[in-house]
C-alpha positions as CSV (number, residue, x, y, z in Angstrom):
1,M,18.6,-51.3,62.3
2,I,16.7,-48.2,63.5
3,D,19.3,-45.8,61.2
4,A,18.4,-48.5,58.0
5,L,15.1,-47.8,58.4
6,D,14.9,-44.3,58.5
7,D,17.2,-44.2,55.3
8,E,14.4,-46.4,53.9
9,D,11.9,-44.2,55.1
10,E,14.0,-40.9,53.5
11,R,14.2,-43.1,50.8
12,D,11.0,-43.7,50.2
13,G,9.6,-40.6,51.1
14,G,11.7,-39.2,48.1
15,S,10.1,-41.5,45.6
16,Q,6.6,-40.6,46.6
17,A,7.4,-36.8,46.7
18,G,9.4,-37.0,43.1
19,P,5.9,-36.9,41.2
20,S,4.5,-34.5,43.0
21,K,7.4,-32.5,42.6
22,A,8.2,-32.9,39.1
23,L,4.4,-31.9,38.7
24,A,4.7,-28.7,40.1
25,A,7.4,-28.2,38.0
26,F,5.6,-29.3,34.6
27,R,2.9,-27.1,35.7
28,G,5.3,-24.2,36.2
29,E,4.3,-23.5,40.1
30,D,7.6,-23.7,41.6
31,A,9.0,-21.6,38.6
32,K,6.2,-18.7,39.2
33,A,6.7,-18.7,42.7
34,N,11.2,-18.0,42.4
35,L,11.0,-16.0,39.3
36,P,9.2,-12.8,38.8
37,V,5.9,-12.9,36.5
38,S,7.4,-10.0,34.5
39,I,9.9,-12.7,33.0
40,F,6.8,-15.2,31.7
41,G,4.3,-12.7,30.4
42,R,0.5,-14.1,31.7
43,H,1.6,-17.6,31.1
44,A,4.5,-19.9,31.1
45,N,5.8,-23.5,31.3
46,A,9.1,-23.5,33.4
47,A,9.9,-27.3,32.4
48,T,9.7,-27.1,28.6
49,G,10.9,-23.0,28.2
50,A,8.4,-22.6,26.0
51,N,6.2,-19.4,26.6
52,I,2.6,-19.6,25.6
53,A,1.7,-16.7,23.4
54,K,-0.6,-13.7,24.3
55,R,-3.7,-13.1,22.3
56,L,-2.8,-10.4,20.1
57,A,-6.2,-9.8,19.0
58,S,-7.1,-8.3,22.3
59,E,-4.0,-6.2,22.2
60,W,-4.3,-5.1,18.5
61,P,-4.2,-0.9,18.1
62,E,-8.0,-0.1,17.4
63,P,-7.8,2.3,14.4
64,E,-8.5,6.0,14.8
65,W,-11.3,7.8,12.5
66,R,-9.6,9.5,9.7
67,A,-11.1,12.2,7.1
68,P,-11.5,10.4,3.8
69,W,-9.8,11.7,1.2
70,K,-11.3,13.4,-2.1
71,L,-10.5,14.2,-5.7
72,Y,-10.3,18.0,-6.3
73,R,-8.2,18.3,-9.3
74,V,-7.2,16.7,-12.2
75,I,-4.6,17.4,-14.7
76,S,-4.1,17.2,-18.6
77,G,-1.1,17.5,-20.8
78,H,0.9,14.5,-20.9
79,Q,0.2,12.1,-24.2
80,G,1.1,9.0,-22.5
81,W,0.7,7.0,-19.5
82,V,2.1,9.0,-16.4
83,R,4.6,6.7,-15.1
84,S,6.7,8.8,-12.0
85,C,6.2,11.7,-10.3
86,A,8.4,13.7,-7.6
87,V,7.6,16.8,-5.1
88,D,10.2,19.6,-5.0
89,P,11.9,19.9,-1.6
90,G,10.4,23.3,-1.3
91,N,6.8,22.1,-1.9
92,E,6.3,24.7,-4.8
93,W,6.3,23.0,-7.8
94,F,6.3,18.8,-8.6
95,V,7.5,17.0,-12.1
96,T,6.0,14.2,-13.9
97,G,7.7,11.6,-16.5
98,S,5.2,9.8,-18.8
99,A,5.7,7.1,-21.5
100,D,5.6,10.4,-24.4
101,R,9.1,10.7,-23.2
102,T,8.6,14.3,-21.7
103,I,9.0,15.2,-18.1
104,K,6.9,18.4,-17.4
105,V,7.3,20.5,-14.0
106,W,4.0,21.4,-12.7
107,D,3.0,24.5,-10.2
108,L,1.9,22.4,-7.0
109,A,-0.6,25.2,-5.8
110,S,-2.6,25.8,-9.2
111,G,-1.9,22.3,-11.0
112,S,-0.6,24.9,-14.3
113,L,2.0,23.9,-16.5
114,K,5.5,25.5,-16.2
115,L,7.8,23.4,-18.1
116,T,8.4,20.7,-20.6
117,L,11.5,18.7,-20.5
118,T,12.7,16.2,-23.1
119,G,15.9,14.2,-23.5
120,H,14.6,10.7,-22.8
121,I,14.0,8.6,-26.3
122,E,11.5,6.0,-24.2
123,Q,9.4,5.9,-20.9
124,V,10.4,7.9,-18.2
125,T,10.1,5.7,-15.3
126,G,11.4,7.3,-12.5
127,I,12.0,10.6,-10.9
128,V,13.8,11.9,-8.0
129,V,14.8,15.7,-7.0
130,S,17.7,16.4,-4.7
131,Q,17.4,17.8,-1.5
132,R,20.4,19.2,-1.3
133,H,21.5,20.4,-4.8
134,P,19.6,22.1,-7.8
135,Y,19.4,18.8,-9.5
136,M,16.7,16.7,-10.9
137,F,17.3,13.1,-11.7
138,S,15.4,10.5,-13.9
139,C,15.5,6.9,-15.6
140,G,13.7,5.3,-18.7
141,L,13.5,2.5,-20.3
142,D,16.1,3.9,-22.9
143,K,18.8,2.4,-20.4
144,K,19.6,6.1,-19.7
145,V,20.1,7.9,-16.5
146,K,20.3,11.5,-16.4
147,C,21.3,14.2,-14.0
148,W,19.4,17.7,-15.1
149,D,20.5,21.2,-13.5
150,L,17.5,22.9,-12.8
151,E,19.1,26.4,-13.0
152,Y,19.7,25.9,-16.7
153,N,16.8,23.1,-17.6
154,K,19.3,20.7,-19.1
155,V,20.9,18.1,-18.5
156,I,24.2,18.3,-17.1
157,R,25.4,14.2,-16.8
158,N,24.6,10.9,-18.0
159,Y,25.0,7.7,-16.4
160,H,25.7,5.0,-18.4
161,G,26.1,1.2,-17.4
162,H,22.6,-0.5,-17.4
163,L,21.9,-3.0,-19.9
164,S,18.3,-2.9,-20.4
165,G,15.5,-0.5,-18.9
166,V,15.9,1.5,-16.0
167,Y,12.7,0.9,-13.5
168,S,13.1,2.5,-10.1
169,I,15.7,5.7,-8.4
170,A,16.9,6.8,-5.4
171,M,18.8,9.2,-3.8
172,H,20.9,9.0,-0.4
173,P,19.9,11.6,1.6
174,T,23.1,12.7,3.0
175,L,25.7,10.9,0.7
176,D,26.2,12.1,-2.8
177,L,25.3,8.7,-3.7
178,L,22.5,7.5,-6.9
179,M,20.6,4.7,-7.0
180,T,19.3,2.8,-9.7
181,G,17.8,-0.4,-10.5
182,G,16.0,-2.2,-13.8
183,R,15.3,-5.3,-15.7
184,D,18.9,-6.6,-16.2
185,S,18.4,-7.5,-11.9
186,V,20.6,-5.4,-10.6
187,C,20.9,-1.9,-8.4
188,R,23.9,0.3,-9.6
189,V,25.2,3.0,-6.9
190,W,26.5,5.9,-9.1
191,D,29.1,8.7,-7.7
192,M,26.5,11.8,-8.6
193,R,29.9,14.0,-9.2
194,T,32.1,12.1,-11.2
195,K,29.6,9.1,-13.1
196,R,31.3,6.4,-11.8
197,Q,29.6,3.4,-10.7
198,V,30.5,2.6,-7.0
199,Y,29.1,-0.8,-6.7
200,C,26.8,-3.3,-9.2
201,L,24.7,-5.0,-6.4
202,T,23.7,-8.4,-7.8
203,G,22.0,-11.1,-6.3
204,H,18.1,-10.7,-7.8
205,E,17.1,-12.9,-10.2
206,N,14.4,-10.6,-12.0
207,T,13.7,-6.7,-12.3
208,V,14.6,-4.4,-9.7
209,G,11.1,-2.4,-9.4
210,S,11.8,-0.4,-6.1
211,I,14.7,1.4,-4.3
212,L,14.5,2.9,-0.9
213,A,17.5,4.8,0.8
214,Q,18.0,6.1,4.2
215,D,21.0,7.6,6.6
216,E,21.2,4.5,9.0
217,N,22.0,0.5,8.4
218,P,20.6,-0.7,6.3
219,Q,21.4,2.3,4.0
220,L,19.6,0.4,1.2
221,V,16.4,-1.6,0.5
222,T,15.5,-3.0,-3.0
223,G,12.5,-4.6,-4.0
224,S,12.5,-7.0,-6.9
225,Y,10.2,-9.2,-9.2
226,D,11.8,-12.2,-8.2
227,S,9.5,-11.1,-4.9
228,T,12.1,-10.7,-2.5
229,V,13.1,-7.9,-0.6
230,R,16.9,-7.2,0.0
231,L,18.6,-5.1,2.9
232,W,22.1,-3.7,1.3
233,D,25.6,-3.0,3.8
234,L,26.4,0.1,1.7
235,A,29.9,0.2,3.1
236,T,30.8,-3.8,1.9
237,G,28.4,-3.6,-1.2
238,K,26.9,-6.8,0.4
239,T,23.4,-8.2,1.0
240,I,22.6,-8.1,5.1
241,H,19.1,-9.5,4.8
242,T,17.1,-11.3,2.2
243,L,13.5,-11.3,2.6
244,T,11.4,-13.7,1.2
245,H,7.8,-13.7,2.5
246,H,6.2,-12.2,-0.3
247,K,4.9,-14.6,-3.0
248,K,5.0,-12.3,-6.0
249,G,6.8,-9.3,-7.3
250,V,7.9,-6.2,-5.0
251,R,7.0,-3.2,-7.4
252,A,6.6,-0.8,-4.4
253,M,7.9,0.2,-1.2
254,A,7.5,3.3,1.4
255,M,10.0,4.1,4.3
256,H,8.3,5.3,7.4
257,K,10.0,8.5,8.2
258,K,9.8,8.3,12.3
259,E,9.8,4.1,12.8
260,F,12.5,2.0,11.8
261,A,10.4,0.2,9.5
262,F,9.1,0.2,5.9
263,V,6.2,-1.4,4.1
264,S,6.3,-3.3,1.1
265,A,3.8,-4.2,-1.6
266,S,3.0,-7.0,-3.6
267,A,0.4,-8.9,-5.4
268,D,-0.6,-11.2,-2.8
269,N,-0.5,-8.9,0.1
270,I,1.2,-5.3,1.7
271,K,3.6,-6.4,4.2
272,K,4.8,-4.3,7.5
273,F,8.8,-5.1,8.1
274,S,11.4,-3.7,10.7
275,C,14.6,-2.7,9.2
276,H,16.2,-5.3,11.2
277,G,14.6,-7.6,8.7
278,D,12.0,-8.9,10.9
279,F,8.5,-9.1,9.7
280,M,5.9,-7.7,11.2
281,H,2.4,-8.2,10.1
282,N,0.2,-8.2,6.8
283,M,-2.3,-5.1,6.0
284,L,-5.6,-6.4,7.5
285,S,-7.2,-6.8,3.8
286,K,-6.1,-7.6,0.5
287,Q,-6.2,-5.1,-2.7
288,N,-6.6,-7.9,-4.9
289,S,-4.7,-6.4,-8.0
290,I,-1.1,-5.6,-8.6
291,V,0.3,-3.0,-6.2
292,N,2.3,-0.5,-8.7
293,T,3.0,2.0,-6.1
294,L,2.8,2.8,-2.5
295,S,3.3,6.3,-0.6
296,M,2.7,7.3,3.1
297,N,2.9,10.8,5.0
298,D,4.1,12.0,8.5
299,D,0.5,11.2,9.5
300,D,0.4,7.8,9.4
301,V,-2.0,7.4,6.1
302,V,-0.3,5.1,3.6
303,F,-1.5,5.0,0.1
304,S,-1.2,1.9,-2.5
305,G,-2.5,2.3,-6.0
306,G,-2.9,-0.7,-8.2
307,D,-2.9,-1.7,-12.0
308,N,-6.9,-2.2,-12.3
309,G,-7.6,1.4,-10.8
310,S,-8.0,0.5,-7.0
311,M,-6.9,2.9,-4.6
312,C,-6.6,2.0,-0.5
313,F,-5.9,4.4,2.4
314,W,-4.3,2.6,5.0
315,D,-3.7,3.2,8.9
316,Y,-0.3,2.3,9.3
317,K,-0.3,1.0,13.0
318,S,-3.3,-1.0,12.6
319,G,-2.9,-1.8,9.3
320,H,-7.0,-1.1,8.5
321,C,-8.2,0.5,5.3
322,F,-10.2,3.1,6.0
323,Q,-10.6,4.4,2.5
324,Q,-11.1,2.5,-0.5
325,E,-11.7,4.3,-4.0
326,K,-11.4,3.5,-8.1
327,A,-9.9,5.9,-10.2
328,L,-12.4,7.4,-13.0
329,V,-11.3,7.0,-16.4
330,Q,-11.0,10.4,-18.3
331,P,-13.4,11.1,-21.4
332,G,-12.1,9.6,-24.5
333,S,-9.9,6.9,-22.8
334,L,-10.5,3.6,-22.7
335,E,-12.4,1.6,-19.6
336,A,-8.9,-0.6,-19.2
337,E,-6.9,2.7,-18.8
338,C,-7.4,3.3,-15.0
339,G,-4.3,1.7,-13.5
340,I,-2.2,4.0,-10.9
341,Y,1.2,3.7,-11.7
342,A,3.2,6.2,-9.5
343,S,1.8,8.5,-6.2
344,T,3.5,10.7,-3.9
345,F,2.5,12.9,-0.9
346,D,3.7,16.6,-1.2
347,V,6.4,18.0,1.6
348,T,3.2,18.3,4.2
349,G,1.6,15.2,3.6
350,S,-1.6,17.3,3.3
351,R,-2.0,16.5,-0.7
352,L,-1.3,13.5,-2.7
353,I,-0.6,13.0,-6.3
354,T,-1.7,10.1,-8.1
355,C,-0.5,9.2,-11.9
356,E,-2.7,7.5,-14.4
357,A,-3.0,5.3,-17.5
358,D,-5.5,7.5,-18.7
359,K,-2.6,10.4,-19.3
360,T,-3.8,12.2,-16.4
361,I,-2.0,13.5,-13.0
362,K,-5.1,13.4,-10.3
363,M,-4.4,15.2,-6.8
364,W,-6.1,14.4,-3.8
365,K,-6.6,16.1,-0.1
366,E,-8.6,15.0,3.1
367,D,-12.3,16.2,3.2
368,T,-12.4,19.0,6.2
369,E,-16.1,19.1,6.3
370,A,-16.2,15.5,7.3
371,T,-17.2,13.8,10.8
372,P,-17.0,10.3,12.3
373,E,-21.0,10.6,11.7
374,S,-20.8,11.5,7.9
375,A,-18.2,9.1,7.0
376,P,-17.9,6.4,9.2
377,I,-15.1,4.2,9.7
378,L,-15.0,1.1,7.8
379,P,-15.6,-2.4,9.9
380,F,-12.9,-3.2,11.6
381,A,-11.9,-7.0,12.9
382,P,-8.8,-7.5,14.2
383,P,-7.0,-10.6,13.2
384,K,-7.7,-14.0,14.9
385,N,-3.8,-15.1,14.5
386,I,-0.9,-13.5,13.0
387,R,0.7,-14.9,9.8
388,R,4.3,-15.2,10.0
389,S,5.0,-15.1,6.2
């Protein structure tokens, strides 16, 4: 009888202790006592397994002060919109392609014209200069992709295959591969020397407006007017990831040279992605225009140029816009001709070249005389919440 009562007491005690233990488990007390804090962060819920996210606003990186960029040279010479540009790997000259169907070579130090190349019969929309060969590649709305020998200043190869205008071009940094994308909604990969088409990468539903190439996988990234960004496996010619975070067409992208990440621009926002396909965050303000070009230097300065002439300089790490400018239309041009079509930093990252709709090329550099007092940083407000798309 006594044994039976003892068993009953134990059962009663167990039933009374049950709710308190369950409550403690719900609060995560037992889990926190038995497991290291580093697993949970600051707060955790052990019963549900849902970790409460930290407040990202308090941990958002503060933007460092950067000297403003100023215009120091305006170059004229083209008879049409300047649509593309590229800098010589030796940092001695740069080239521009225009709607006047010509390619011009300019001296980077003085801005003087060195050479004019003809051969395209429509607007020249893309140019890239090889780092390993004395070659330059150009593409245009005439469906043509051309290889120029810079020792003889003439076309030595043509790559035939595009069914419509070609809008973007890129070159693999280590392999002899050339990538072009255009209005036929495909990205074509060419063997540079044999002129053969290695791949015809299909999947986009609209114009391929920008292409990035790098050594590591994904070796190829494409942005399209169908508002998607695709990461490609260059060995199989298939898509690894399709990023659908943008709501408008993607016309420009820029690869970070040190981090495994890139930036893409659309009319809705400028977004940062890791090359694994993970969305990182939006830039902290909007440009409110169609962004045609993105450029980035080694100092983590990101430049974006818009269709309405708006120019923004961003701090890459914090996503803060530290300078805003408006393109000045040159005398003789219409007020509407203030769009920016292309941009690039030179090899050192200290000079910026912009190609504009008023037929001019403008060069920018940092103001060395500026101080935090003379050019205070624009107001910065970290985001209260992070949008995941």
